[in-house]
C-alpha positions in Angstrom: 14.4 59.1 24.7 10.7 59.6 25.1 8.5 58.7 21.8 6.5 62.0 21.4 10.6 63.2 21.4 11.7 61.1 18.9 9.9 63.5 15.8 11.7 66.3 16.8 15.8 64.6 17.0 17.8 66.2 14.7 21.4 64.5 15.4 23.1 63.7 12.4 23.8 60.2 11.3 26.6 61.2 8.9 29.5 62.5 11.0 31.9 64.8 10.9 30.3 66.7 14.1 32.4 67.9 16.9 33.5 65.8 19.4 32.5 67.0 23.0 33.8 66.5 26.5 31.8 67.7 29.6 33.4 68.7 32.9 31.5 68.0 36.0 32.0 71.6 38.0 29.8 70.9 40.8 26.6 69.8 39.1 27.2 72.0 36.1 28.2 70.6 33.1 30.6 72.5 31.2 31.8 71.8 27.7 35.1 71.7 27.5 36.5 69.5 24.6 38.6 72.0 22.9 40.9 72.9 26.3 42.1 69.5 26.4 41.9 69.4 22.8 39.5 66.5 22.0 36.8 68.8 19.9 37.9 66.5 16.4 35.4 66.8 13.5 35.9 63.4 12.4 33.3 60.4 12.3 33.9 59.0 15.8 32.3 55.4 16.3 33.8 54.4 19.9 35.8 55.7 23.0 37.2 53.8 25.7 38.8 54.9 29.1 41.7 52.3 28.6 45.3 52.6 30.7 47.5 52.3 27.5 51.1 52.6 29.0 50.4 51.3 32.7 51.0 54.2 34.4 47.8 53.9 36.7 45.9 56.5 34.9 43.0 56.5 33.0 44.0 57.6 29.2 41.8 57.6 25.9 41.2 55.7 22.9 39.1 56.8 20.4 37.8 55.1 17.1 36.8 57.1 14.0 35.9 56.0 10.3 39.2 57.4 9.8 41.1 55.6 12.4 42.3 54.7 15.8 43.5 57.6 18.2 44.9 57.5 21.4 45.4 60.2 23.5 47.5 60.1 26.5 46.3 61.4 29.8 49.0 63.9 31.4 46.2 66.1 33.5 47.9 65.1 36.7 51.7 65.4 35.7 51.7 68.6 38.3 50.4 66.7 41.3 52.9 64.7 43.4 52.5 60.6 43.1 51.7 60.5 46.5 48.4 62.6 45.7 47.2 60.3 43.2 47.1 57.2 43.8 44.7 53.9 42.6 43.8 50.7 42.8 42.9 48.6 39.7 40.6 45.1 40.5 41.0 42.1 38.4 38.2 39.5 39.2 38.0 35.6 38.8 34.5 34.3 39.2 34.6 30.5 40.2 30.9 29.9 40.7 29.7 31.8 37.8 31.7 32.5 34.3 35.0 33.6 35.2 34.8 37.5 34.0 32.4 37.5 36.6 29.7 40.4 34.3 28.0 42.2 36.7 29.8 41.9 39.9 29.4 44.8 42.0 32.5 45.6 43.6 32.6 48.6 46.4 36.2 50.2 47.6 36.7 52.0 50.8 39.9 54.8 50.8 40.7 57.7 52.5 36.8 57.9 54.0 35.2 57.6 50.9 33.4 54.9 48.8 33.8 53.8 45.3 31.9 51.7 43.3 31.5 50.5 40.1 30.9 46.9 38.3 32.4 44.6 35.5 30.7 45.0 32.3 32.1 44.6 28.7 30.3 47.5 26.7 30.5 50.9 27.5 28.8 53.0 24.8 27.9 52.6 21.5 30.2 50.0 19.4 32.4 50.3 23.2 34.1 47.2 24.4 35.8 48.4 28.0 38.6 46.8 29.9 37.4 43.7 32.6 39.4 45.4 35.2 38.1 48.1 36.9 39.8 51.2 38.1 39.5 53.2 41.2 41.3 56.9 41.8 42.2 56.7 45.6 43.3 60.5 45.6 45.9 60.6 48.6 44.9 57.4 50.1 47.9 54.9 50.6 45.7 51.9 51.5 42.5 50.5 50.5 40.4 50.3 53.4 37.8 47.9 52.3 36.8 46.0 48.9 33.8 44.0 48.9 32.5 42.3 46.0 29.2 41.1 45.1 29.7 37.9 42.8 27.0 37.4 39.8 26.5 33.4 41.8 24.8 35.7 44.7 28.2 35.3 47.1 29.2 38.1 49.1 33.1 38.7 50.4 35.3 41.5 51.4 38.8 42.0 51.6 40.8 44.8 53.7 43.8 46.1 54.2 45.1 46.2 50.3 47.4 48.7 48.8 47.5 51.1 46.5 48.7 52.0 43.0 48.4 47.9 42.8 46.6 45.5 40.2 44.7 43.1 42.6 43.8 39.8 41.5 40.5 38.8 43.5 39.6 35.3 42.8 35.6 34.1 44.3 36.2 31.7 47.5 39.6 32.7 48.4 40.8 34.8 50.6 44.4 35.9 49.7 44.4 38.4 47.3 47.3 38.5 44.5 49.5 41.7 43.8 50.7 43.1 41.1 52.4 46.0 39.7 51.1 47.0 36.2 52.9 46.6 33.0 54.8 49.4 31.9 55.7 50.3 28.5 58.9 49.5 28.1 62.3 52.3 28.3 62.7 54.3 25.8 59.7 53.3 23.6 57.3 56.3 24.2 56.7 58.1 21.6 58.4 61.4 21.3 56.6 64.5 22.0 56.7 67.1 19.1 54.6 70.0 20.9 51.2 70.7 19.4 50.0 73.3 16.4 51.4 76.5 16.9 52.5 79.7 14.9 55.1 80.5 16.2 56.9 77.3 14.4 59.4 78.6 11.6 58.5 77.8 8.2 60.3 78.3 4.8 58.2 81.2 2.6 57.2 81.2 -1.0 59.3 84.1 -1.3 62.7 83.1 0.0 63.4 83.0 3.9 61.9 81.5 6.9 59.4 82.9 9.2 56.8 82.4 12.0 53.1 81.6 10.3 51.3 84.1 12.4 53.4 87.3 14.1 51.6 86.9 17.7 48.9 89.2 18.9 45.9 88.5 17.1 43.9 85.7 16.3 45.5 83.8 12.8 43.6 81.9 10.6 46.4 79.1 8.7 45.3 77.1 6.0 46.9 74.2 4.7 46.6 73.3 0.6 47.9 72.6 -2.8 47.0 73.5 -6.1 46.0 69.9 -7.4 43.1 70.0 -4.2 40.1 69.7 -5.9 38.3 71.5 -2.3 40.8 74.0 -2.1 40.0 75.7 -5.3 36.4 75.8 -3.5 37.7 77.2 -0.5 40.3 79.4 -1.3 38.3 82.0 -2.9 36.3 82.5 0.5 39.1 82.4 2.5 40.6 85.4 0.2 37.4 87.0 0.7 38.0 86.8 4.5 41.0 87.9 4.6 39.8 90.9 3.3 36.7 91.3 5.6 39.0 90.9 8.8 42.3 93.0 7.6 44.1 94.0 10.5 41.8 91.8 12.8 43.1 88.5 11.9 46.1 86.9 10.4 45.2 84.9 7.8 48.5 82.4 6.2 48.9 79.6 3.3 50.8 76.6 3.8 51.4 74.7 0.4 52.0 70.8 0.7 53.0 71.5 -3.4 56.6 72.0 -3.1 58.1 71.3 -6.1 56.1 72.9 -9.0 56.5 75.9 -7.2 55.3 77.7 -11.2 51.8 76.3 -10.2 51.4 77.4 -6.5 52.4 81.0 -7.7 50.1 80.9 -10.7 47.3 79.4 -7.9 48.1 82.1 -6.0 47.7 84.8 -8.7 44.3 84.0 -10.0 42.5 83.7 -7.4 44.2 87.0 -5.8 45.2 85.5 -2.5 46.4 88.6 -0.4 47.9 87.1 2.7 51.3 85.1 3.1 52.4 81.8 2.0 55.1 79.6 3.3 56.0 75.8 1.9 54.9 72.5 4.2 58.5 71.7 5.3 58.5 68.6 7.7 58.7 70.3 10.6 55.8 72.2 10.7 54.3 69.0 8.8 55.1 67.2 12.0 53.7 69.7 13.9 50.4 69.8 12.4 49.9 66.4 11.4 52.4 63.7 12.9 53.7 63.5 9.5 53.3 64.4 6.2 51.9 60.9 5.3 48.8 61.8 7.6 48.6 65.2 6.2 44.5 65.9 4.9 43.9 68.5 2.2 42.5 71.0 2.8 42.8 71.2 6.6 42.3 74.8 8.3 43.5 75.9 12.3 42.3 78.8 14.1 44.0 80.0 16.8 43.4 82.7 19.1 45.1 86.0 20.3 47.2 84.2 22.9 48.6 81.5 20.3 46.1 78.8 21.2 44.8 76.5 19.2 40.8 77.1 19.1 39.5 75.2 16.4 40.7 72.5 13.2 39.2 71.8 10.5 39.3 68.7 8.3 38.1 69.4 4.4 36.7 72.6 2.8 35.4 75.2 5.2 33.0 78.0 3.8 33.2 82.0 4.9 30.0 81.5 7.0 32.3 78.4 9.2 34.6 81.5 10.3 32.6 84.1 10.4 30.7 82.6 13.1 34.3 82.0 14.8 36.3 84.8 14.4 34.7 87.5 16.5 34.2 85.2 19.0 38.0 85.5 19.6 38.6 89.1 20.2 37.4 89.6 23.8 37.8 86.0 25.4 39.1 86.8 29.0 41.9 85.3 30.4 41.3 81.8 32.0 43.8 80.4 34.5 43.0 77.0 33.0 43.9 77.8 29.3 47.3 79.9 30.9 48.2 76.5 32.8 47.5 74.1 30.0 49.1 76.2 27.7 52.1 76.6 29.6 52.9 72.8 30.5 52.1 72.0 26.5 54.9 74.2 26.0 57.0 73.0 28.3 56.8 69.3 27.3 57.2 70.5 23.8 60.9 72.0 25.1 59.3 76.0 24.3 60.6 76.8 27.8 60.7 80.8 26.8 56.9 79.8 26.4 56.2 78.4 29.0 57.3 80.9 31.6 55.9 83.8 29.4 52.7 81.5 30.0 54.0 81.0 33.8 54.2 84.8 34.4 50.7 85.8 33.2 49.5 83.1 35.7 51.7 84.6 38.0 50.1 87.5 37.6 46.5 86.2 37.8 47.7 84.2 41.1 50.0 87.3 43.6 49.9 84.6 46.6 50.5 81.1 44.5 54.2 79.6 44.7 53.5 77.0 42.0 54.2 79.8 38.4 56.9 81.3 40.2 58.3 77.7 40.7 57.5 76.7 37.2 59.4 79.7 36.0 62.7 79.0 37.9 62.9 75.8 36.7 62.3 76.6 33.3 64.8 79.6 33.5 67.7 77.1 35.0 66.6 74.6 31.8 67.6 77.5 29.8 70.7 78.5 31.5 69.2 81.8 32.8 70.3 82.0 36.6 69.9 85.3 37.8 66.2 84.5 36.1 65.8 81.6 37.8 67.2 83.1 41.1 64.7 86.0 41.4 61.8 83.6 40.5 62.9 80.9 43.2 63.3 83.3 45.5 59.6 84.7 45.5 58.4 81.1 45.4 60.6 80.0 48.3 59.1 83.0 50.3 55.3 81.8 49.3 55.9 78.4 50.2 58.8 78.0 52.4 58.4 74.2 53.2 58.7 72.7 49.6 61.9 70.6 49.5 62.0 70.9 45.6 61.6 74.9 45.5 64.5 74.9 48.0 66.6 72.6 46.1 66.0 74.9 42.9 66.9 77.8 44.6 70.1 76.2 45.4 71.0 75.2 42.4 70.2 79.2 40.7 72.0 80.6 43.5 75.2 78.5 42.9 75.0 79.0 39.3 74.5 82.6 39.9 78.1 82.9 41.7 76.1 82.5 45.4 77.6 79.0 46.7 77.3 80.0 50.5 73.3 81.0 49.9 73.2 78.6 47.6 74.8 75.2 49.3 72.4 76.2 52.6 69.3 75.7 50.3 70.3 72.8 49.2 70.7 71.5 53.0 67.6 73.1 54.0 65.8 70.7 51.2 67.2 68.0 52.7 65.9 68.8 56.4 62.6 70.0 54.6 61.8 66.3 53.1 61.9 65.4 56.3 60.9 61.8 56.8 58.5 61.5 53.7 59.9 58.7 51.8 57.9 60.3 47.9 59.3 63.7 48.9 63.3 62.3 49.3 63.2 60.2 46.3 61.7 63.2 44.5 64.8 65.3 46.0 67.3 62.8 45.3 66.6 62.0 41.5 66.5 66.0 41.1 69.6 66.2 42.7 71.2 63.5 40.5 69.9 64.8 37.6 71.7 67.9 38.9 75.1 66.7 39.2 75.0 67.0 42.8 75.3 63.4 44.0 76.3 64.4 47.8 72.4 65.2 48.0 71.3 62.4 46.3 72.5 60.0 47.8 72.0 61.2 51.1 68.2 61.7 50.2 67.7 58.6 48.4 69.4 57.0 51.4 67.3 58.4 53.7 64.3 57.2 51.4 65.0 53.8 51.4 65.2 53.7 55.6 61.9 55.7 56.1 60.5 52.9 53.0 62.6 49.9 52.6 60.2 48.7 50.5 60.0 51.7 47.6 61.6 50.1 44.7 62.0 53.4 42.8 63.9 54.9 45.5 66.4 51.8 45.9 67.0 52.5 42.0 67.4 56.3 42.6 69.9 55.4 44.8 71.4 53.0 42.5 71.8 55.7 40.3 73.2 58.5 42.6 76.1 56.0 43.5 76.6 54.7 39.7 77.2 58.1 38.8 80.1 59.1 41.8 81.6 55.4 40.4 80.5 53.7 44.0 80.2 50.1 41.6 79.6 48.1 45.0 77.0 50.5 46.7 75.3 51.0 43.4 75.1 46.9 42.6 73.8 46.5 45.8 70.7 49.3 45.8 70.4 47.5 41.8 69.8 44.4 43.6 67.7 45.4 46.0 65.1 47.5 43.7 64.8 44.2 41.6 64.3 42.1 44.6 60.9 44.2 45.0 60.4 44.6 41.2 61.9 41.3 39.1 60.6 42.7 35.6 61.8 46.6 35.9 63.8 45.9 32.9 65.8 48.8 33.5 66.9 47.7 36.7 68.3 45.0 34.9 70.4 46.3 32.6 72.0 48.8 34.3 73.0 46.2 36.7 74.5 43.9 34.1 76.2 46.8 32.8 78.4 47.8 35.9 80.3 44.6 35.2 81.8 42.3 36.8 
């Protein structure tokens, strides 16, 4: 900051300003924190990109005065693994301090060069991992890795594998290669879905229903009679509800669920005009992650399509919402928002809502097969074979070379009473996968999950033939044989998977479960 600018600086050191995230759109930085659910209003102190779960992409660790928050990176779930490869580089210096602080690494892959350097900190009060992470896109190999060591030495290595942790030691020609340690099976947190106005909540006056009917922006306020800031905030919310009557839905959720007389007294004394609900466990888990994490008062603002747009911790004023609510009335429809909402609904198990979002997305992308494919897959999970068949036939007509679309179309046809066409589509999916090991593995695993074990065994057998070093393909093959009760073949495939990945706990456990 220039000396002349210091006096003009009006930043806040008291915290509770909304977090910011900027997306680089071809040189223009676009504020996008709300799209990714990262615009919290807590008192942040440090943010570090780190691979929390060992899946090869960078997640986000955020330290605030209110505690530690971890955000899992799920942005590339739609892309096949072959299109999102990475390299993780761990340096060990021998002619200077071992962490190799200051070492510069240049990695060349897929026709592009990437550069990074080893450091301890990056930003205010933030320690970052010493390992360097490089995204490789679809590149299958690291063509060249060059290290400029703190000692002044410069070394290079060529033809290294992707999707691995590379141990590079100064002065040593061999690079040790490891798989990343991952979260143990079964320990991944269970997603409960984002806050939503569609969740059913007990009403104060009896019965249960959604917090808002949809079609209009909604303001959802969590409060309690014994909460002092709530007593200041509630009259202003009541006034806002009157002024925005017919344009914005308001709802209150009382976390006091025992002394309902005090709740009713407060509503009467303050003349609160909008519906009131009681904070049952499902709604508290959805909005706070559990009742023990609730902060009062808390207010959530949704737009007319049910997307969470702002979240306030602490008492708010009429001015806070007066500046926000008019901006939600005539917003355009953004494809990225629709896709994010659809994926979030699907992860949370709300398949009907996911289908609704994907239908809107399909209308915005008349030539795209992807939204129709997602509609078909979700409809199959719901048991609606006709809806699935209709969507998947359109998807296949737009992307006839997609083996997974052909496979799911085959399932939809089988389940809607078209066995001949169904088996033809299943056979076509295998032909389309060809000699692509990754495509064959995805197809085989999908077939096994759908009970089409003959196709699963065929696809996964071809996958290990094409890429015998793929432990995931061997594991899928073992599971398919196990499901068919071909235990000798299953044991052999498990042993091959463990030979390639000795630390795979699930493979070892499943092999031992086959018995003698």
